[in-house]
C-alpha positions as CSV (number, residue, x, y, z in Angstrom):
1,M,-14.5,-36.0,-45.6
2,S,-18.2,-35.1,-45.3
3,P,-19.4,-32.2,-47.3
4,R,-22.2,-31.7,-44.8
5,L,-19.4,-30.2,-42.6
6,R,-19.7,-26.8,-42.1
7,L,-17.0,-24.5,-43.6
8,V,-15.2,-22.0,-41.4
9,T,-13.1,-20.1,-43.3
10,T,-9.8,-18.3,-42.3
11,A,-11.6,-15.0,-42.2
12,E,-14.3,-16.2,-39.9
13,R,-11.2,-18.0,-37.5
14,R,-9.7,-14.4,-37.2
15,H,-13.3,-13.1,-36.8
16,R,-14.0,-15.2,-33.9
17,L,-10.5,-14.6,-32.3
18,G,-11.0,-11.1,-32.6
19,R,-14.3,-11.4,-30.6
20,R,-13.7,-14.2,-28.4
21,H,-10.1,-13.1,-27.6
22,L,-11.6,-9.6,-26.5
23,L,-9.4,-7.9,-29.0
24,A,-12.2,-5.7,-31.0
25,P,-13.1,-2.7,-28.9
26,S,-16.6,-3.2,-28.7
27,A,-15.2,-7.1,-27.4
28,R,-13.5,-6.0,-24.7
29,T,-14.3,-6.7,-20.9
30,T,-14.5,-4.7,-17.7
31,T,-12.4,-7.2,-15.1
32,P,-8.9,-9.1,-15.4
33,G,-10.5,-12.0,-14.3
34,L,-13.3,-11.9,-17.3
35,A,-10.0,-11.3,-19.5
36,A,-8.7,-14.3,-18.2
37,D,-11.7,-16.3,-18.6
38,A,-12.1,-15.4,-22.5
39,V,-8.8,-16.7,-23.3
40,V,-9.0,-19.8,-20.3
41,A,-5.8,-18.2,-19.1
42,L,-3.0,-15.7,-19.3
43,H,0.6,-16.7,-19.6
44,A,2.6,-15.6,-16.6
45,T,6.2,-16.4,-17.2
46,D,6.8,-12.3,-18.0
47,A,5.5,-10.8,-14.8
48,A,4.8,-7.9,-17.4
49,T,2.6,-10.1,-19.7
50,V,-0.3,-10.6,-17.3
51,Y,-0.4,-7.0,-17.3
52,L,-0.1,-6.2,-20.9
53,S,-2.9,-9.3,-22.2
54,A,-5.1,-8.3,-19.3
55,R,-4.8,-4.1,-20.8
56,A,-5.3,-5.4,-24.4
57,R,-8.8,-7.0,-23.5
58,L,-10.2,-4.3,-21.1
59,R,-12.4,-1.4,-21.5
60,E,-10.4,0.7,-19.4
61,G,-8.2,0.5,-16.2
62,G,-4.4,1.0,-15.7
63,P,-2.0,-1.6,-14.0
64,A,-3.2,-0.6,-11.0
65,E,-6.8,-2.2,-11.2
66,I,-4.6,-5.9,-12.6
67,E,-2.7,-5.6,-9.3
68,R,-6.0,-5.3,-7.2
69,A,-7.7,-8.3,-9.2
70,L,-4.2,-10.2,-8.0
71,Y,-3.0,-9.0,-5.1
72,E,-6.3,-7.3,-3.0
73,E,-9.1,-8.6,-4.3
74,V,-7.3,-12.2,-5.2
75,G,-9.6,-12.7,-8.3
76,L,-7.0,-13.6,-10.4
77,V,-4.0,-16.2,-9.3
78,R,-1.2,-17.2,-10.7
79,M,-0.7,-20.9,-10.7
80,L,2.2,-23.6,-12.4
81,S,0.1,-25.6,-14.3
82,M,-0.7,-25.9,-18.3
83,R,2.4,-27.3,-20.4
84,N,4.5,-26.8,-16.4
85,T,4.2,-23.1,-17.6
86,L,3.2,-20.3,-15.2
87,F,-0.5,-19.1,-15.8
88,A,-2.7,-16.4,-14.5
89,V,-6.5,-17.8,-14.1
90,S,-9.6,-16.6,-12.6
91,I,-10.1,-18.0,-8.7
92,E,-13.6,-19.5,-10.5
93,L,-11.1,-21.9,-13.0
94,A,-8.5,-21.9,-10.6
95,P,-9.8,-25.8,-8.9
96,Y,-10.1,-27.0,-12.1
97,V,-6.5,-26.0,-13.6
98,D,-5.1,-27.5,-10.1
99,A,-6.8,-30.9,-10.5
100,S,-6.1,-31.1,-14.4
101,C,-2.5,-30.2,-14.2
102,A,-1.1,-28.7,-11.2
103,R,-1.9,-31.5,-9.1
104,G,0.0,-33.7,-11.4
105,I,2.8,-31.3,-11.8
106,A,3.3,-31.1,-7.7
107,A,3.4,-34.9,-7.7
108,K,6.1,-35.1,-10.3
109,E,8.0,-32.3,-8.4
110,R,7.8,-34.5,-5.1
111,R,8.7,-37.4,-7.1
112,T,12.0,-35.7,-8.2
113,L,13.2,-34.0,-5.3
114,L,12.7,-37.0,-3.1
115,K,14.8,-38.4,-5.6
116,H,17.7,-35.8,-5.5
117,L,17.4,-36.1,-1.6
118,E,18.2,-39.7,-1.4
119,Q,20.8,-39.7,-4.2
120,D,22.5,-37.0,-2.2
121,G,23.3,-39.1,0.8
122,Q,22.9,-36.6,3.7
123,G,20.3,-38.8,5.2
124,L,17.2,-36.2,4.1
125,D,13.9,-38.2,2.9
126,A,10.5,-37.3,3.0
127,D,10.1,-36.7,6.8
128,W,12.7,-34.1,6.6
129,L,11.4,-32.6,3.6
130,A,7.8,-32.4,5.3
131,R,9.4,-31.1,8.0
132,A,10.9,-28.2,6.1
133,E,7.4,-27.6,4.5
134,T,5.9,-27.0,7.6
135,A,8.4,-24.8,8.7
136,A,8.3,-22.3,6.0
137,L,4.6,-22.2,6.2
138,D,4.9,-21.6,9.6
139,A,7.3,-18.8,9.0
140,L,4.6,-17.2,6.6
141,D,2.3,-17.3,8.8
142,A,4.9,-15.4,11.1
143,H,6.4,-13.4,9.1
144,G,3.5,-12.7,6.5
145,P,4.2,-11.9,2.9
146,S,8.2,-13.2,2.1
147,T,10.6,-13.3,-0.6
148,G,12.4,-16.9,-1.4
149,S,15.1,-15.2,0.4
150,Q,13.3,-13.9,3.5
151,L,12.2,-17.3,3.8
152,S,15.6,-18.9,3.5
153,A,16.8,-16.8,6.4
154,A,13.9,-17.7,8.6
155,V,14.1,-21.7,7.9
156,P,17.7,-23.1,8.2
157,A,16.4,-26.2,6.4
158,L,15.8,-24.2,3.2
159,R,19.4,-22.9,3.4
160,Q,20.2,-27.1,2.8
161,K,22.4,-27.7,-0.2
162,I,22.4,-30.9,-2.3
163,T,24.4,-32.2,-4.8
164,I,22.5,-33.2,-8.3
165,A,24.3,-35.8,-10.3
166,R,26.8,-36.5,-8.3
167,G,30.2,-38.4,-9.7
168,K,28.7,-37.1,-12.8
169,K,30.3,-34.3,-15.2
170,Y,27.6,-32.5,-15.0
171,E,27.5,-32.6,-10.8
172,T,26.3,-29.5,-9.6
173,E,25.6,-28.6,-6.0
174,T,22.3,-26.4,-5.2
175,G,20.1,-25.3,-2.8
176,V,16.8,-26.7,-1.6
177,A,14.7,-23.5,-1.4
178,T,13.5,-22.6,-4.9
179,R,12.6,-26.4,-5.2
180,V,11.0,-26.4,-1.7
181,I,9.1,-23.1,-2.9
182,R,7.9,-24.5,-6.3
183,L,6.6,-27.7,-4.7
184,L,4.6,-25.9,-2.2
185,A,3.1,-23.6,-5.0
186,A,2.4,-26.4,-7.3
187,D,0.2,-28.3,-4.4
188,G,-1.6,-24.6,-4.0
189,R,-0.1,-24.4,-0.2
190,I,1.1,-21.2,-0.9
191,R,0.8,-18.3,-3.7
192,R,3.0,-15.8,-5.2
193,D,1.9,-12.2,-3.8
194,R,2.7,-8.6,-4.7
195,P,6.4,-8.5,-6.1
196,R,9.1,-6.0,-4.8
197,G,9.4,-3.5,-7.2
198,S,6.8,-2.4,-9.7
199,W,4.3,-4.7,-11.7
200,T,6.9,-5.9,-14.1
201,S,8.9,-7.3,-11.3
202,S,9.2,-11.1,-10.9
203,Q,10.8,-10.9,-7.5
204,Y,7.5,-12.6,-5.5
205,R,6.7,-12.7,-2.4
206,W,4.9,-15.5,-0.8
207,V,2.0,-16.0,1.4
208,H,0.4,-19.4,3.0
209,T,-2.9,-20.6,1.4
210,R,-5.3,-23.0,1.6
211,P,-4.7,-25.9,-1.4
212,W,-7.5,-26.1,-3.7
213,P,-11.1,-28.0,-3.6
214,H,-10.5,-31.4,-4.6
215,L,-12.3,-32.3,-7.7
216,P,-11.8,-35.5,-10.3
217,A,-9.2,-34.9,-12.9
218,A,-11.5,-36.4,-15.5
219,E,-13.7,-34.0,-14.4
220,A,-11.8,-31.1,-14.2
221,R,-10.2,-32.0,-17.8
222,A,-12.9,-31.7,-19.5
223,E,-13.9,-28.5,-18.0
224,I,-11.1,-27.1,-19.2
225,A,-11.3,-28.2,-22.5
226,R,-14.7,-27.2,-23.2
227,R,-13.7,-23.4,-22.8
228,W,-10.6,-23.7,-24.7
229,L,-12.7,-25.2,-27.5
230,H,-15.1,-22.1,-27.1
231,A,-12.4,-19.8,-27.1
232,Y,-9.8,-21.4,-29.6
233,G,-11.9,-23.7,-31.9
234,P,-11.8,-23.9,-34.6
235,A,-8.6,-26.2,-33.4
236,T,-7.1,-30.2,-33.6
237,E,-7.1,-32.8,-30.8
238,A,-3.2,-32.1,-31.4
239,D,-3.5,-28.0,-30.7
240,L,-5.4,-29.3,-27.3
241,K,-2.9,-31.8,-26.5
242,W,0.2,-29.4,-27.2
243,W,-1.7,-26.1,-25.2
244,T,-2.2,-28.4,-22.1
245,G,0.4,-30.9,-22.1
246,W,-1.6,-33.9,-21.5
247,T,-1.5,-37.1,-22.4
248,L,-2.8,-37.9,-25.9
249,T,-5.1,-40.6,-23.6
250,D,-6.4,-37.6,-21.5
251,V,-6.9,-35.5,-24.1
252,R,-9.2,-38.0,-26.1
253,E,-11.2,-39.1,-22.8
254,A,-11.7,-34.8,-21.9
255,L,-13.2,-34.2,-26.2
256,T,-14.9,-37.6,-25.7
257,A,-16.6,-35.9,-22.5
258,V,-17.2,-32.5,-24.0
259,G,-18.5,-33.8,-27.4
260,P,-17.6,-31.6,-29.6
261,E,-18.5,-30.8,-33.4
262,Q,-16.6,-31.1,-36.5
263,V,-16.1,-28.3,-39.1
264,R,-14.1,-27.9,-42.1
265,L,-11.2,-25.7,-42.7
266,E,-10.4,-23.7,-46.0
267,D,-7.0,-25.9,-46.5
268,G,-9.3,-29.1,-46.9
269,T,-8.5,-30.7,-43.2
270,T,-11.5,-30.7,-40.1
271,A,-11.5,-29.2,-36.9
272,L,-13.4,-29.3,-33.8
273,V,-15.5,-26.6,-31.8
274,G,-17.6,-26.8,-28.9
275,P,-21.2,-28.5,-29.4
276,G,-23.4,-26.5,-31.2
277,D,-21.0,-23.6,-31.6
278,T,-21.5,-23.6,-35.7
279,A,-22.8,-20.6,-35.9
280,P,-21.5,-17.9,-38.4
281,E,-19.3,-15.7,-36.8
282,P,-20.0,-11.8,-37.7
283,A,-16.6,-9.4,-38.5
284,P,-16.4,-7.1,-35.8
285,E,-15.2,-3.6,-36.5
286,P,-11.7,-3.4,-37.9
287,W,-9.3,-3.5,-34.9
288,A,-5.4,-3.5,-34.6
289,A,-3.5,-4.5,-31.2
290,L,0.1,-4.4,-29.4
291,L,-0.2,-7.8,-27.5
292,P,3.0,-8.9,-25.4
293,A,5.2,-11.9,-25.6
294,L,3.7,-15.1,-25.2
295,D,0.0,-13.6,-25.2
296,P,-2.8,-16.5,-25.4
297,S,-3.3,-15.1,-28.7
298,A,-0.5,-16.1,-30.2
299,M,0.3,-18.9,-28.3
300,G,-3.2,-20.9,-28.5
301,W,-2.1,-23.4,-30.9
302,A,0.0,-25.9,-32.4
303,D,-0.9,-24.6,-35.4
304,R,-1.0,-21.0,-35.8
305,T,-0.6,-20.2,-39.7
306,F,-4.5,-19.1,-39.5
307,H,-3.0,-16.1,-38.3
308,L,0.7,-16.0,-38.7
309,D,2.5,-16.5,-42.0
310,P,5.2,-18.6,-41.2
311,A,7.5,-16.4,-43.2
312,H,7.3,-14.3,-40.0
313,R,7.9,-17.0,-37.6
314,A,12.1,-16.3,-37.6
315,A,11.9,-12.5,-36.8
316,L,8.8,-13.3,-34.1
317,F,10.1,-16.3,-32.0
318,D,13.4,-16.9,-30.3
319,Y,15.2,-20.2,-30.4
320,S,12.9,-22.2,-28.0
321,G,9.9,-20.9,-29.7
322,N,8.5,-18.2,-27.6
323,I,7.1,-15.5,-29.9
324,G,7.8,-12.1,-28.9
325,P,5.9,-9.0,-29.2
326,T,3.3,-9.2,-31.7
327,V,1.2,-6.5,-33.5
328,W,-2.5,-7.4,-34.7
329,W,-4.6,-6.1,-37.5
330,N,-8.0,-8.0,-37.7
331,G,-7.0,-10.9,-36.1
332,E,-3.4,-11.6,-38.1
333,I,0.2,-11.2,-36.6
334,V,1.2,-8.8,-39.1
335,G,4.8,-7.0,-37.3
336,G,6.3,-7.0,-33.8
337,W,6.7,-4.3,-31.0
338,A,9.2,-3.0,-28.6
339,Q,9.5,-0.8,-25.8
340,R,13.2,1.3,-25.9
341,A,15.1,2.0,-22.8
342,D,13.3,6.0,-23.0
343,G,10.0,4.4,-22.9
344,E,9.2,4.9,-26.6
345,I,7.2,2.0,-28.1
346,V,8.5,1.1,-31.2
347,W,6.9,-1.4,-34.1
348,R,7.7,-2.6,-37.5
349,L,5.1,-4.3,-39.9
350,L,5.8,-7.4,-41.8
351,G,4.8,-8.0,-45.0
352,S,2.1,-5.2,-46.8
353,P,-1.2,-5.3,-44.6
354,G,-2.4,-1.9,-45.9
355,G,-2.6,1.8,-45.5
356,D,-5.7,1.3,-43.0
357,A,-3.7,-1.4,-40.7
358,E,-0.8,1.3,-40.5
359,K,-2.8,4.0,-39.7
360,A,-4.2,2.1,-36.6
361,V,-1.1,0.8,-35.1
362,T,0.3,4.1,-35.3
363,A,-2.5,5.2,-33.4
364,E,-2.5,2.6,-31.0
365,A,1.2,2.4,-29.9
366,P,1.3,6.0,-28.1
367,R,-1.8,4.6,-26.4
368,L,0.4,2.0,-25.1
369,A,3.3,3.9,-24.0
370,D,1.3,6.0,-22.2
371,W,-0.7,3.0,-20.3
372,V,2.9,1.6,-19.4
373,G,4.1,4.9,-18.2
374,G,7.4,4.6,-16.2
375,A,7.4,0.8,-16.8
376,R,9.7,-0.7,-18.9
377,V,9.1,-4.0,-20.7
378,T,11.8,-6.5,-21.7
379,P,10.7,-9.8,-22.4
380,R,12.2,-12.7,-20.6
381,F,12.9,-14.8,-24.3
382,R,14.0,-12.1,-26.7
383,T,13.3,-12.3,-30.3
384,P,15.3,-11.2,-33.3
385,L,13.0,-8.5,-34.3
386,E,12.5,-7.4,-30.5
387,R,15.9,-7.2,-30.1
388,E,16.4,-5.1,-33.5
389,L,14.0,-2.6,-32.7
390,T,15.6,-1.4,-29.7
391,A,18.8,-1.5,-30.5
């Protein structure tokens, strides 16, 4: 390893996280779209995560401002994309996410569904699927925003049932509605609209929309890699592969197109930053944050040891590797939090981050409770510490 490579310390990586992820108060931004762009995309598997992740990065505004961005201005859209996971991305970035990730997912989903239709033996094929998709889009045009149940009621083909793994011990009968809707969404022909219920609900309505403009996949992957390096660098090839779900070949081609620079880390390894992005990152002001389950700042790397003590993993992750709600102090995860049934935000520090951290978190918790108001947030993937805090 060349001694000429610039050393980026763990402290500086945390400085970069605080500034570039817009978590230090002085770095916060004005719109949900800009908040998403800062971290490339906001996790959206949990409906509440989009709101709470955006809230942590905005200077002001409540849930209504984020709802407006999602459903009125449509400056922020939910897409099935990186790692076959639901994310919310800005409308400007959406075509790149579509070309780099969603288009491949859609092709795979279509192949899988057509295989299931063929194996079911009822004569359902690609022509039948095309007619079902057209009927679903026509129903949305006729009835407006509709839930999956409402679409199924309006389109007889969506009430069709097929048998998966016929003749095997795990044989099961399932409806096609969810699969057809998922395919239309992955194709960019429908998008999630305002849900039934509050902003924490995942019972989305669907609307007919135009597919995203076509972009070459390699160009789109290079743009995603460039943005990701700015937000998450220093980081490794393995980190980018994990975050995107791309093949190693695609990762390497995207990085070659970007032309990143190498830096040294304190543990003696090397990592990548964007081209020209080697200037020192000054420390922001001290900051604390209560981030939701699956927040991008906790999920952006395969190796998170620079901001997470491995001893805390058992308390903060579920058995599948999903992180729960986290407490942050100056770029490091120092605890977890939860919301009780009465609305109270409760938290626990892990380790000994110090009196300043405790004081800052004590002040931040009631601000979060006020912002959430009457809503109740229960993570879809519950972790040992979150369960313990709400017991």
